[in-house]
Structures are given as structure tokens and as C-alpha cells.
Biopython code that builds the backbone (N, CA, C, O; Angstrom):
import numpy as np
from Bio.PDB.StructureBuilder import StructureBuilder

atoms = [
    (1, "MET", "N", (0.789, -1.428, -0.372)),
    (1, "MET", "CA", (-0.054, -0.354, 0.089)),
    (1, "MET", "C", (0.596, 1.273, -0.068)),
    (1, "MET", "O", (0.017, 2.298, -0.427)),
    (2, "SER", "N", (2.424, 0.997, 0.468)),
    (2, "SER", "CA", (2.917, 2.725, 0.408)),
    (2, "SER", "C", (3.128, 2.617, -1.124)),
    (2, "SER", "O", (2.884, 3.819, -1.228)),
    (3, "VAL", "N", (3.259, 2.412, -1.829)),
    (3, "VAL", "CA", (3.298, 2.456, -3.056)),
    (3, "VAL", "C", (2.105, 3.762, -3.761)),
    (3, "VAL", "O", (2.045, 4.931, -4.142)),
    (4, "ILE", "N", (1.476, 2.777, -3.609)),
    (4, "ILE", "CA", (-0.032, 3.939, -3.329)),
    (4, "ILE", "C", (-0.270, 4.495, -3.966)),
    (4, "ILE", "O", (-0.585, 4.885, -5.090)),
    (5, "GLU", "N", (0.113, 4.554, -2.155)),
    (5, "GLU", "CA", (-0.186, 5.894, -1.710)),
    (5, "GLU", "C", (0.925, 7.064, -2.151)),
    (5, "GLU", "O", (0.801, 8.045, -2.885)),
    (6, "ASP", "N", (1.897, 6.622, -1.504)),
    (6, "ASP", "CA", (2.623, 7.302, -2.102)),
    (6, "ASP", "C", (2.880, 7.685, -4.029)),
    (6, "ASP", "O", (3.522, 8.645, -4.456)),
    (7, "THR", "N", (2.393, 6.953, -4.618)),
    (7, "THR", "CA", (2.343, 7.424, -5.871)),
    (7, "THR", "C", (0.887, 8.553, -5.907)),
    (7, "THR", "O", (0.795, 9.605, -6.539)),
    (8, "ARG", "N", (-0.350, 7.779, -4.824)),
    (8, "ARG", "CA", (-1.353, 9.035, -4.847)),
    (8, "ARG", "C", (-0.649, 10.811, -4.264)),
    (8, "ARG", "O", (-1.028, 11.845, -4.815)),
    (9, "ARG", "N", (0.277, 10.806, -3.216)),
    (9, "ARG", "CA", (0.179, 11.270, -2.655)),
    (9, "ARG", "C", (1.471, 12.933, -4.432)),
    (9, "ARG", "O", (1.468, 14.157, -4.560)),
    (10, "LEU", "N", (2.200, 11.761, -5.206)),
    (10, "LEU", "CA", (3.078, 12.482, -5.846)),
    (10, "LEU", "C", (2.039, 12.869, -6.393)),
    (10, "LEU", "O", (1.973, 14.089, -6.244)),
    (11, "LEU", "N", (1.173, 12.481, -6.957)),
    (11, "LEU", "CA", (0.102, 12.859, -8.047)),
    (11, "LEU", "C", (-0.678, 14.045, -7.422)),
    (11, "LEU", "O", (-0.680, 15.078, -8.091)),
    (12, "GLN", "N", (-1.349, 14.054, -6.228)),
    (12, "GLN", "CA", (-1.711, 15.547, -5.698)),
    (12, "GLN", "C", (-0.803, 16.773, -5.850)),
    (12, "GLN", "O", (-0.964, 17.972, -6.074)),
    (13, "ASP", "N", (0.421, 15.781, -5.585)),
    (13, "ASP", "CA", (1.358, 17.238, -5.569)),
    (13, "ASP", "C", (1.758, 17.561, -6.161)),
    (13, "ASP", "O", (2.212, 18.684, -5.941)),
    (14, "PHE", "N", (1.984, 17.004, -7.370)),
    (14, "PHE", "CA", (2.461, 18.105, -8.171)),
    (14, "PHE", "C", (1.081, 18.390, -9.648)),
    (14, "PHE", "O", (0.897, 19.477, -10.195)),
    (15, "LEU", "N", (0.612, 17.587, -9.849)),
    (15, "LEU", "CA", (-0.969, 17.142, -10.689)),
    (15, "LEU", "C", (-2.463, 18.142, -9.971)),
    (15, "LEU", "O", (-3.258, 18.607, -10.787)),
    (16, "ALA", "N", (-2.601, 18.279, -9.095)),
    (16, "ALA", "CA", (-3.203, 19.013, -8.752)),
    (16, "ALA", "C", (-3.469, 20.309, -9.108)),
    (16, "ALA", "O", (-4.187, 20.900, -9.914)),
    (17, "PRO", "N", (-2.274, 20.694, -7.842)),
    (17, "PRO", "CA", (-2.548, 22.579, -8.747)),
    (17, "PRO", "C", (-2.160, 23.022, -9.647)),
    (17, "PRO", "O", (-2.227, 24.251, -9.664)),
    (18, "GLU", "N", (-1.655, 22.463, -10.668)),
    (18, "GLU", "CA", (-1.124, 22.193, -12.566)),
    (18, "GLU", "C", (-3.372, 22.326, -12.632)),
    (18, "GLU", "O", (-4.220, 23.118, -13.044)),
    (19, "LEU", "N", (-3.345, 21.694, -12.301)),
    (19, "LEU", "CA", (-5.191, 21.281, -13.075)),
    (19, "LEU", "C", (-5.708, 22.503, -12.355)),
    (19, "LEU", "O", (-6.370, 23.381, -12.909)),
    (20, "ARG", "N", (-5.316, 22.498, -10.911)),
    (20, "ARG", "CA", (-6.170, 23.625, -10.995)),
    (20, "ARG", "C", (-5.540, 25.092, -11.052)),
    (20, "ARG", "O", (-6.225, 25.862, -10.379)),
    (21, "GLU", "N", (-4.177, 25.859, -11.797)),
    (21, "GLU", "CA", (-4.174, 26.487, -11.824)),
    (21, "GLU", "C", (-4.851, 26.546, -13.698)),
    (21, "GLU", "O", (-5.055, 27.644, -14.216)),
    (22, "LEU", "N", (-5.133, 25.126, -14.539)),
    (22, "LEU", "CA", (-5.439, 25.071, -15.763)),
    (22, "LEU", "C", (-7.057, 25.535, -15.465)),
    (22, "LEU", "O", (-7.551, 26.342, -16.253)),
    (23, "THR", "N", (-7.670, 25.159, -14.620)),
    (23, "THR", "CA", (-9.506, 25.497, -14.266)),
    (23, "THR", "C", (-9.184, 27.668, -14.007)),
    (23, "THR", "O", (-9.915, 28.612, -14.309)),
    (24, "ALA", "N", (-8.244, 27.642, -13.561)),
    (24, "ALA", "CA", (-8.276, 29.169, -13.337)),
    (24, "ALA", "C", (-8.909, 29.926, -14.351)),
    (24, "ALA", "O", (-9.891, 30.658, -14.472)),
    (25, "ARG", "N", (-7.406, 29.200, -15.459)),
    (25, "ARG", "CA", (-7.316, 30.093, -16.898)),
    (25, "ARG", "C", (-8.701, 29.493, -17.739)),
    (25, "ARG", "O", (-9.257, 30.065, -18.676)),
    (26, "VAL", "N", (-8.973, 28.572, -17.312)),
    (26, "VAL", "CA", (-10.371, 28.070, -18.338)),
    (26, "VAL", "C", (-11.429, 29.094, -17.901)),
    (26, "VAL", "O", (-11.973, 29.812, -18.740)),
    (27, "ASP", "N", (-11.696, 29.160, -16.717)),
    (27, "ASP", "CA", (-12.860, 29.496, -15.861)),
    (27, "ASP", "C", (-12.443, 31.369, -16.891)),
    (27, "ASP", "O", (-13.312, 31.887, -17.592)),
    (28, "ALA", "N", (-11.056, 31.999, -16.710)),
    (28, "ALA", "CA", (-10.639, 32.958, -16.941)),
    (28, "ALA", "C", (-11.206, 33.732, -18.425)),
    (28, "ALA", "O", (-11.708, 34.822, -18.700)),
    (29, "LEU", "N", (-10.833, 32.571, -19.136)),
    (29, "LEU", "CA", (-11.395, 32.488, -20.363)),
    (29, "LEU", "C", (-12.246, 32.551, -21.117)),
    (29, "LEU", "O", (-12.501, 33.127, -22.174)),
    (30, "GLU", "N", (-12.666, 31.905, -20.478)),
    (30, "GLU", "CA", (-14.925, 31.908, -20.375)),
    (30, "GLU", "C", (-15.256, 33.080, -20.137)),
    (30, "GLU", "O", (-15.821, 33.719, -21.025)),
    (31, "LYS", "N", (-15.014, 33.613, -18.996)),
    (31, "LYS", "CA", (-15.596, 35.408, -19.186)),
    (31, "LYS", "C", (-14.916, 36.407, -20.197)),
    (31, "LYS", "O", (-15.470, 37.428, -20.604)),
    (32, "ARG", "N", (-14.054, 36.127, -20.442)),
    (32, "ARG", "CA", (-13.476, 37.421, -21.969)),
    (32, "ARG", "C", (-14.082, 36.886, -21.993)),
    (32, "ARG", "O", (-14.884, 37.242, -21.130)),
    (33, "MET", "N", (-14.802, 35.068, -23.013)),
    (33, "MET", "CA", (-15.327, 35.350, -24.316)),
    (33, "MET", "C", (-17.180, 34.934, -24.177)),
    (33, "MET", "O", (-17.995, 34.384, -24.917)),
    (34, "ASP", "N", (-17.209, 35.425, -23.085)),
    (34, "ASP", "CA", (-18.732, 35.933, -22.473)),
    (34, "ASP", "C", (-19.084, 37.342, -22.413)),
    (34, "ASP", "O", (-20.210, 37.814, -22.576)),
    (35, "GLU", "N", (-17.703, 38.139, -22.091)),
    (35, "GLU", "CA", (-18.087, 39.247, -22.892)),
    (35, "GLU", "C", (-17.770, 40.107, -23.755)),
    (35, "GLU", "O", (-18.078, 41.252, -24.087)),
    (36, "ARG", "N", (-16.849, 39.015, -24.141)),
    (36, "ARG", "CA", (-17.406, 39.600, -25.770)),
    (36, "ARG", "C", (-18.108, 39.776, -26.236)),
    (36, "ARG", "O", (-18.628, 40.816, -26.641)),
    (37, "PHE", "N", (-18.412, 38.342, -26.338)),
    (37, "PHE", "CA", (-20.067, 37.892, -26.730)),
    (37, "PHE", "C", (-20.731, 38.472, -26.507)),
    (37, "PHE", "O", (-21.383, 38.946, -27.438)),
    (38, "ASP", "N", (-21.040, 38.838, -25.209)),
    (38, "ASP", "CA", (-22.058, 39.831, -25.274)),
    (38, "ASP", "C", (-21.859, 41.051, -25.468)),
    (38, "ASP", "O", (-22.920, 41.675, -25.500)),
    (39, "SER", "N", (-20.732, 41.826, -25.647)),
    (39, "SER", "CA", (-20.781, 43.530, -26.052)),
    (39, "SER", "C", (-20.610, 43.259, -27.334)),
    (39, "SER", "O", (-20.428, 44.193, -28.115)),
    (40, "SER", "N", (-20.633, 42.158, -27.707)),
    (40, "SER", "CA", (-20.428, 41.620, -29.357)),
    (40, "SER", "C", (-22.292, 41.885, -29.924)),
    (40, "SER", "O", (-22.627, 42.487, -30.944)),
    (41, "GLU", "N", (-23.284, 41.193, -28.847)),
    (41, "GLU", "CA", (-24.604, 40.830, -29.219)),
    (41, "GLU", "C", (-25.090, 42.489, -28.410)),
    (41, "GLU", "O", (-26.178, 43.023, -28.628)),
    (42, "ARG", "N", (-24.590, 42.762, -27.977)),
    (42, "ARG", "CA", (-25.461, 44.581, -27.679)),
    (42, "ARG", "C", (-25.004, 45.593, -29.163)),
    (42, "ARG", "O", (-25.864, 46.371, -29.574)),
    (43, "LEU", "N", (-23.726, 45.528, -29.857)),
    (43, "LEU", "CA", (-23.387, 46.400, -31.349)),
    (43, "LEU", "C", (-23.968, 45.929, -31.880)),
    (43, "LEU", "O", (-24.542, 46.953, -32.249)),
    (44, "ALA", "N", (-24.616, 44.981, -32.517)),
    (44, "ALA", "CA", (-24.730, 43.377, -33.015)),
    (44, "ALA", "C", (-26.917, 44.417, -32.742)),
    (44, "ALA", "O", (-27.716, 44.758, -33.613)),
    (45, "SER", "N", (-26.986, 44.495, -31.622)),
    (45, "SER", "CA", (-28.847, 44.666, -31.410)),
    (45, "SER", "C", (-28.712, 46.101, -31.776)),
    (45, "SER", "O", (-29.013, 46.137, -32.969)),
    (46, "GLU", "N", (-28.438, 47.226, -31.403)),
    (46, "GLU", "CA", (-27.747, 49.148, -31.405)),
    (46, "GLU", "C", (-27.560, 48.923, -32.851)),
    (46, "GLU", "O", (-28.723, 49.269, -33.059)),
    (47, "ARG", "N", (-27.088, 48.625, -34.138)),
    (47, "ARG", "CA", (-26.531, 48.741, -35.271)),
    (47, "ARG", "C", (-27.938, 47.811, -35.733)),
    (47, "ARG", "O", (-27.789, 47.865, -36.954)),
    (48, "HIS", "N", (-29.178, 47.013, -35.528)),
    (48, "HIS", "CA", (-30.044, 46.307, -35.695)),
    (48, "HIS", "C", (-31.066, 47.800, -35.808)),
    (48, "HIS", "O", (-31.659, 48.336, -36.744)),
    (49, "THR", "N", (-30.937, 48.062, -34.604)),
    (49, "THR", "CA", (-32.245, 49.533, -34.524)),
    (49, "THR", "C", (-32.249, 50.514, -34.975)),
    (49, "THR", "O", (-33.128, 51.372, -35.053)),
    (50, "GLN", "N", (-30.723, 50.450, -35.495)),
    (50, "GLN", "CA", (-30.529, 52.169, -36.293)),
    (50, "GLN", "C", (-30.669, 51.248, -37.896)),
    (50, "GLN", "O", (-31.073, 51.928, -38.840)),
    (51, "VAL", "N", (-30.423, 50.125, -38.108)),
    (51, "VAL", "CA", (-30.610, 50.140, -39.337)),
    (51, "VAL", "C", (-32.593, 50.052, -39.318)),
    (51, "VAL", "O", (-32.950, 50.592, -40.365)),
    (52, "MET", "N", (-33.570, 49.682, -38.691)),
    (52, "MET", "CA", (-34.571, 50.089, -38.774)),
    (52, "MET", "C", (-34.852, 51.300, -38.574)),
    (52, "MET", "O", (-35.945, 51.590, -39.060)),
    (53, "GLN", "N", (-34.311, 52.177, -38.041)),
    (53, "GLN", "CA", (-34.809, 53.350, -37.739)),
    (53, "GLN", "C", (-34.558, 54.441, -38.743)),
    (53, "GLN", "O", (-35.306, 55.407, -38.886)),
    (54, "ALA", "N", (-33.229, 54.183, -39.571)),
    (54, "ALA", "CA", (-33.005, 54.070, -41.318)),
    (54, "ALA", "C", (-34.373, 54.044, -42.117)),
    (54, "ALA", "O", (-35.127, 54.806, -42.723)),
    (55, "ILE", "N", (-34.233, 52.606, -41.728)),
    (55, "ILE", "CA", (-35.246, 52.343, -43.113)),
    (55, "ILE", "C", (-37.080, 52.781, -42.719)),
    (55, "ILE", "O", (-38.059, 52.692, -43.460)),
    (56, "ALA", "N", (-37.004, 53.174, -41.526)),
    (56, "ALA", "CA", (-38.275, 54.283, -40.910)),
    (56, "ALA", "C", (-38.350, 55.336, -41.848)),
    (56, "ALA", "O", (-39.231, 55.708, -42.623)),
    (57, "ARG", "N", (-37.001, 55.795, -41.539)),
    (57, "ARG", "CA", (-36.811, 57.354, -42.501)),
    (57, "ARG", "C", (-36.840, 57.449, -43.435)),
    (57, "ARG", "O", (-37.075, 58.528, -43.979)),
    (58, "LEU", "N", (-36.489, 55.767, -44.399)),
    (58, "LEU", "CA", (-36.662, 56.396, -45.820)),
    (58, "LEU", "C", (-38.304, 55.901, -46.068)),
    (58, "LEU", "O", (-38.639, 56.125, -47.231)),
    (59, "ALA", "N", (-39.305, 55.332, -45.304)),
    (59, "ALA", "CA", (-40.215, 55.537, -45.501)),
    (59, "ALA", "C", (-40.969, 55.818, -46.040)),
    (59, "ALA", "O", (-41.592, 55.659, -47.090)),
    (60, "ASP", "N", (-40.830, 56.712, -44.485)),
    (60, "ASP", "CA", (-41.326, 58.277, -44.409)),
    (60, "ASP", "C", (-41.138, 59.442, -46.058)),
    (60, "ASP", "O", (-42.068, 59.980, -46.658)),
    (61, "VAL", "N", (-40.067, 59.497, -46.303)),
    (61, "VAL", "CA", (-39.589, 59.994, -47.021)),
    (61, "VAL", "C", (-39.937, 59.418, -48.071)),
    (61, "VAL", "O", (-40.041, 60.291, -48.933)),
    (62, "TYR", "N", (-40.238, 58.183, -48.589)),
    (62, "TYR", "CA", (-40.976, 58.173, -50.048)),
    (62, "TYR", "C", (-42.115, 57.651, -50.345)),
    (62, "TYR", "O", (-42.375, 57.249, -51.479)),
    (63, "GLU", "N", (-43.054, 57.589, -49.201)),
    (63, "GLU", "CA", (-43.905, 57.996, -48.704)),
    (63, "GLU", "C", (-44.399, 60.174, -49.148)),
    (63, "GLU", "O", (-45.170, 60.571, -50.022)),
    (64, "LEU", "N", (-43.807, 60.794, -48.422)),
    (64, "LEU", "CA", (-43.959, 62.357, -48.584)),
    (64, "LEU", "C", (-43.459, 62.294, -50.519)),
    (64, "LEU", "O", (-43.698, 63.030, -51.476)),
    (65, "ARG", "N", (-42.822, 61.230, -50.364)),
    (65, "ARG", "CA", (-42.503, 61.881, -51.942)),
    (65, "ARG", "C", (-43.636, 61.607, -52.960)),
    (65, "ARG", "O", (-43.679, 62.284, -53.988)),
    (66, "GLU", "N", (-44.621, 60.574, -52.704)),
    (66, "GLU", "CA", (-45.511, 59.996, -53.164)),
    (66, "GLU", "C", (-46.579, 60.944, -53.366)),
    (66, "GLU", "O", (-46.978, 61.342, -54.461)),
    (67, "ARG", "N", (-47.114, 61.353, -51.965)),
    (67, "ARG", "CA", (-48.252, 62.260, -51.524)),
    (67, "ARG", "C", (-47.865, 63.930, -52.808)),
    (67, "ARG", "O", (-48.527, 64.744, -53.451)),
    (68, "ILE", "N", (-46.988, 63.742, -52.644)),
    (68, "ILE", "CA", (-46.148, 65.479, -53.608)),
    (68, "ILE", "C", (-46.063, 65.077, -54.523)),
    (68, "ILE", "O", (-46.084, 65.950, -55.390)),
    (69, "SER", "N", (-45.965, 64.121, -54.887)),
    (69, "SER", "CA", (-45.566, 63.706, -56.610)),
    (69, "SER", "C", (-47.716, 63.803, -56.947)),
    (69, "SER", "O", (-48.331, 64.674, -57.562)),
    (70, "ARG", "N", (-48.212, 62.668, -56.312)),
    (70, "ARG", "CA", (-49.831, 62.938, -56.910)),
    (70, "ARG", "C", (-50.176, 64.745, -56.521)),
    (70, "ARG", "O", (-50.708, 65.341, -57.458)),
    (71, "ILE", "N", (-49.891, 65.638, -55.171)),
    (71, "ILE", "CA", (-50.811, 66.832, -55.722)),
    (71, "ILE", "C", (-49.872, 67.720, -56.920)),
    (71, "ILE", "O", (-49.937, 68.631, -57.744)),
    (72, "GLU", "N", (-49.309, 67.079, -56.544)),
    (72, "GLU", "CA", (-48.333, 68.318, -58.414)),
    (72, "GLU", "C", (-49.221, 67.491, -59.239)),
    (72, "GLU", "O", (-50.060, 68.261, -59.705)),
    (73, "ALA", "N", (-49.427, 66.378, -59.615)),
    (73, "ALA", "CA", (-50.219, 65.663, -61.062)),
    (73, "ALA", "C", (-51.465, 66.325, -60.655)),
    (73, "ALA", "O", (-51.712, 67.133, -61.550)),
    (74, "ARG", "N", (-52.426, 66.388, -59.697)),
    (74, "ARG", "CA", (-53.669, 66.601, -59.647)),
    (74, "ARG", "C", (-54.083, 68.200, -60.106)),
    (74, "ARG", "O", (-55.108, 68.539, -60.697)),
    (75, "GLU", "N", (-52.556, 69.381, -59.480)),
    (75, "GLU", "CA", (-52.447, 70.535, -60.214)),
    (75, "GLU", "C", (-52.169, 70.511, -61.395)),
    (75, "GLU", "O", (-52.989, 71.178, -62.026)),
    (76, "ARG", "N", (-51.859, 70.329, -61.651)),
    (76, "ARG", "CA", (-51.608, 69.792, -63.112)),
    (76, "ARG", "C", (-52.303, 70.033, -64.075)),
    (76, "ARG", "O", (-51.986, 70.588, -65.127)),
    (77, "THR", "N", (-53.540, 69.512, -63.661)),
    (77, "THR", "CA", (-55.246, 68.869, -64.790)),
    (77, "THR", "C", (-56.170, 69.431, -63.770)),
    (77, "THR", "O", (-57.255, 68.920, -63.495)),
    (78, "GLN", "N", (-55.735, 70.408, -63.272)),
    (78, "GLN", "CA", (-56.768, 71.393, -63.082)),
    (78, "GLN", "C", (-56.195, 72.204, -63.510)),
    (78, "GLN", "O", (-56.681, 73.333, -63.579)),
]
sb = StructureBuilder()
sb.init_structure("model")
sb.init_model(0)
sb.init_chain("A")
sb.init_seg("    ")
for serial, (resi, resn, name, xyz) in enumerate(atoms, 1):
    if name == "N":
        sb.init_residue(resn, " ", resi, " ")
    sb.init_atom(name, np.array(xyz, "f"), 0.0, 1.0, " ", f" {name:<3s}", serial, name[0])
structure = sb.get_structure()
């Protein structure tokens, strides 16, 4: 049993700290990736809102141009 215990202790002494360090590094990396993803997602949402607002403004302008064209056409026929 002494060899098994010595091997177990050796593994715990050398591998356990390395595994904890790797776990900490992976956790930090996951946190950074989550922050970047959230930031990208937020930026995409803001850009989507801006594009939709620009489309709405263009639709308003188009509608106004159409109304003016109809009024002008009516004025010409009178």
C-alpha cells in the first residue's frame, strides 16, 4: 500500500496544483469570451435598431414624395 499511497501523494502534489491553475485559466478565458460575446451581441442589437430607424425614415420620405407627386399631378390637371 505504501507504493500506492506514495503515487497518490505524488499525483496530488504535482498534478492537483496544475489542474487548479488550468481550471482557473479556462474560467478566466470563458469569462472574457462571454464578455466579448455580450458586447458583440449588444452592438449588433444597436446596429439593428439604427438600420430599422433608417429604413423607417426612408419609408417616410418615400411616402411624402409619393403624396407630393400626386398633389402636383392633380394641380397640373386642374
